[in-house]
N, C-alpha and C positions, 0 to 999 in steps of 0.2 A: 503493500499501500505505499501510494507517495506521500512525502510530507505536505505537497500542495496539491489544491485541485484549481481548476479553471475557473478563469474570471466568472464564467456563466453560473457555475455552481457555487461559488462565493458570494454572489449576489442573491442566490436563493437562500444560502444559509444567513445571509445578513437580513434579509427580508422576514425570514421565519424566527430571528431572533426578536426582532421587533415587534412580533406579533402577527406576521402577515401568513398568507396561506401557501403552502406547498402544494405542488402537483404530486401524483404517484411518481411520475417519472423523477422527478426531482428529488423525492423522498429515497428511492430506490438507490439512485445513483450516490446521494449523500451517504446513506447507510452503507452502500459497497466502498466508497471511494476517500469519503472524508476523514482527516486524522482524528482519531478518538479525541485527543483534547480539544481540537476545533469545535466537533460536536458538542462535548461538554462544556464547554464556554458558551455556546449559541444557545443551548438548553437550558441552562442557569440564567442566562441574561432574558430568556423567554419566561422561566418561570419568576423571577423578580419584577419583571414589567407587569405581568398579570397579578401579583400580589401587592403592589406598591402600594401604600394606604390602606390595605386590606389586613394584611399580617404585619403592620409596621412600615416604614418607610421605605426599606430595602427588601421586604418581604422576608425577614430573617426567621419566623417561626417554622418549625417543621413538626408535625403532629402525628400522635399515635392514640390508639384505641384500647380499652380493655373489653375482652369478648371472650366467648367460649363457643365451640364449634360442638354441637350436641349431634352425634351421628345416632339415628334412631334404628337403624339396621343396616347389615351389610348384603343383605338377599338383593340380587339384582339380576336382571334379565339381558343388559346390555353388554356386558364383558369387554368393557374397553381395554384394549391391548397395553395400555399404559399403567393401568390401575393395579395396585396390589392389595386393595380394601376387598373388593367385592368377592362374594360367594354364589355360587349358583344357586337357584333357588331351593333346589332339592338336595343339597350337600349337608352333610352334619355339622357343617362348620357356621351354619347359618344362625344368628340371632337377631332377636327385636328387644328392644328397650321398652319395660313397662312405663304406663305414664307417670307412676309415682318416682321412679329412678330418674326420669327426665326432669320432674319437678324438684328434685333434690339436688340435681344439678344445676339449675336454675337459682337454687336457695344459694348454694356455695358461689355463683357467680355475683348474686347480690351482695355476699357477704365480704367480697375481695373487692367491691367497687366497680365492678363490671356493668356495662352500661347496654351491651347487645349480645344476642344470641343468634347463631347460625346453626340454623337446623337443618342439617343434611344426611342423606343417607343413600342406600341403592334405591333402583327402580324394583321394589317389592312388587311381586304380580299380582298381589291383590289389595295394595294400597291406592284408592282413589281419593277423590276429593273430601272424602268424608273423613278419613284418618287423619287428614292434615286440618280439617277443622274443628276436630275433636282435640287434637293436640294445642293448637294454637289457643283456641278458646279457653283452654286450661290454665296455659301458661300466662296469657293475659289477666285472668281472673285472681291468680295468685299473685302476679308480678308484673302489675300494671307498668312499673316503670321501666322495664326490659323493653328494648326495641328489638323486635323480630324481623332480622335482616337476613333472609333464607332464601334456598331454593334458586332456580333458574329455570329456562327454558324447556330443559329437558325432563324435568320433574313434571312441569305442567304438562307438557305434551303426553307423558306416560298416565298422570292420573286423569287427564281428561278422557283418556281411551278406556282405562278401566272402568270409570262412573258414567261412560257413555254421553258424554256432554262436550258442549263448546269449549274452546280454549276461552272465550269471553266470558261465559259463565263459570268455569273454574277459576279464573283470576278474580272474578268479582266476589265469588264466595271465599276464597283464600282472604281477601282484604277485610270484609265484613267479619270473618274470625280473628282477624288480630293481625295478618301478616302487614308490617309497614314498609319492606321494600324487597326486593330482589337481589340476590347475592352475585347474579351473574354465573351461576356455577353452568357447567357444561358447554361452555363455549370451545375450549381446547384450541382447535385450528378451524377456523370458518371456511377456507376454499375448500372446495370438493376434494382434490386429489388426497391431500393430508389428512382430511377427515375422514374420508373412507377406507385410508390406510390403517388409523388407529382405532376407529370408532365405527365401524361398517354398521352396527345395529342403530346408531342413534339417528335421530332427524339431521337435515342438511344444515348447513351455516346458514342458509337463507331461510329456511324455517326458524331457526333459533334466532335470528334477529326479527323475524314477521311476528315472532310471538312476544318477544322482548318489547316492538315497537306497539302491539297491543296493549301490554301492561301500561306503557307509558301513556296511552291514550286513556286508559281508566284510571289513571292517578296513582300508581305506584312507579317509581323510580327505581332504579337497579344500577350497579357497576357494571364494567364490563372486564373481561378476563382473557389473556392468552396463555397457554401452555405452547413453551417454546422447546426445541431441543430434541423432537421426536423425528427428525428427518427431512421436516419442510424446508423448502428452499428460502432464500433472501427475499425473492419476489414474492412468495406465498405470505410471508410475515408481513411486507408492506400492503399486500391485499388485503389482509386480515384488519389492518389499521385502517384500510380505506372502506371497508364495509362497515365498520363501527361509525366511522365518521359520517358516512351518508345518512346511516339512521339518525344519527345525533342532529344532523342540518335538520330533520324533520321533526323530532318530537324534544329533544333537550333533554331527555330522561335518564342518560348515563352521566352518574354523578363523578365517577372514576375510572380509570382504565389502569388495571394490575396485571401485569406480565409475571409470570413466574415458570420456573424452570423443570422440565422433565426429570423425574428422579429413577435410578436405573435398577433398584433392586425387587427381587420377587415379581415380576412382570414379564409378560410375554415378549415385551421388545429386549429386554435383557441387556439394556445400555449400550445397542449397538451404534446409536447415534445420540449424542448430547450437546448442549449448547455449552459454549465457555463464558467464563465470567465477561471478557471482552466482547463476546455477542452479545451478551445480557445487558452491559452498561450502554453498549449502542444503540439498543432498542430502546432502552429507557429514555435515552436522548432523543432519538429520532420521535419516538411517541410525544415527546411532550412538543416537539417543533410541528409535528404534523397533525396532531389532535388538537388544533386551535379552538376546537369547541367544546372540549370535554375540560372540567375545571381543574380536576385532580390526577396527579400520577404517583402511584404507591410502589415503593421497593418491598421486596419480598426477602427479607432476612431469614425468614422460613426455610427456603429452598436453596438461596445463594449463599447463606451465610451472615453472621451479624457485619463483617468487615465489609463484605461487598454491598451488603444491605446500606451499610454509612456512606460507602462510595456513591449510592445512587443519588444520595442528598446532594453531590456535585453535578449531576448528570441530568437535571431536570424534576426529580422527584420533591415533592412538597411533603410526603407523608410516609412513615415507616412502618407502615401496617400496624399490627397488635400484640398486645400480650396475650397470646391464645392460651388461654387457661385449660382448654383441653383440644387436641387433633389428633386423628388416627389415621387421616387417608395418605396425605403425603409422607407422614412419619413410617407408613406401613411400606413405602415404596423407597425407604432410606433416608430420609430428611431428619436428621437426628440433633439439628440447631435447637437449643434452647436459652431461652432468656428470661428476663424480670423487669419489672418497671424501673428499678434502680439502674439497670443496665443500659435500656432503652433511652432514657433520660441521658445519662452520660454519652452514648454514642451520639445522639443528637446535638447535645453541647459540644462534643469534641469535634464535630464537624462544622463546628463556627456558627450554628442555628441556636435559636431559642426554642426549648422543648415545650410541647403543650399535648395536654390530653384533650382528645376530642369527642363530638358525638357523632351518632351514624350520618348525620347530615352535615358534620365538618363543623358545627357551632364549638368553640373553645370552652371546655368546662374548667381548664386549670391550666394557666400559664406559668413555668416554671422559671420564672425571671430570675429569681435569686437562689443560689446553688444552698444557700445556708436554710432555706425554706423547702427544700427537696424532701420528698418522702423517704423514710429511712428503715421501713420494714420491708423483709423480704418474702414475704407470704405471696405477693402478687406475681406469681411467675408463669411461665407456660408450661404446658404440659404436667399440671398438677393430676391430671386422670388422663392417662393414655395406655391403649393396649400395644402400642407400639414401641415405646420406649422404657427403656429399663429404668425402674424408679420411680416412674410416672404413675402414682397413685395418690389419691386425695388425702391432704392433711386431715388427721384424726380429729382436731378440734373443730373442723368443718364437716366431718364426714357424719357426724351425730346431730346435725340440724333438724329440726322439726319443721318441715314445709308447711306442715298443717297449722 
């Protein structure tokens, strides 16, 4: 890769840094050929311009959230090739969490200062809209302060089919039961060739976007995601971004874009292809420059590691994700990175930014301006309950909480 780029590409990079729009071809050429440092400088400038006067005069704040990913079942009919979490529906490895267990996990989340639940699992052959209605209604009845930021288009497609209802009815019923926003799960790679290669039984990328667009129209916002490193080309990565941006132009419903990397253990792909750290940082940067209509870019310390997550804050990311109290899916495929609130605060501050805890909708809950006032307890940590990471068991003092 050359240390210089053409005058034409430099003009495109400068335009994007100033908030202007890149074409698909420009984004692809920059992703392929621009020096990494130049991409980072431009993406950071675009971030600062976007948040100047919002997150301080130079957009110096970087955020995190405290949340829990509650996996309600591992039974799944889609058998994605990158997944190490699912079990075939008739397997003796299938499990389903009882509602009381789900509520206990919600209670632990509240006790640890968590504000958000990500309710995700496999495509259970018997779980229609009714299952999610019962679960969400029970969570909201017991813990109205928790935001249910969960599911994605793939789950909606599946539950609507099981219950024999339209996508619109399924989404409307989920919203009425307490779903606050969609987590953007199941996007993986949206272009046809890589999606078919890794998830042949899932809906198409176009259908995934169509369902998200319907949700946005019904008043449910979402995030958008990308799984990189499963053999997709550079052009397909940029096409994924283009598909998201086109929908965002129409709906404005995507709050954030969250790229994360394929984990190689215990799945059918067997790590034959993976994304490098430099590819990931380049993708973070080009996403900030290309997705001029998406407010937030999140770095995934969970999959790329804490140091790389910290670096993403210099490449256009304004959010470092979550203290994920529980996570079993990517951990099952080999992601063993753990952290806690104090460490995420330190990582953000060491990157030259001001740490702040945020809500699901990115309102600032607690800005950690003075290090002397930082939280000092170590209870708020990732993976306090995990089937995939050794030592990931709930704290005894929290395990006995009476959710009733």
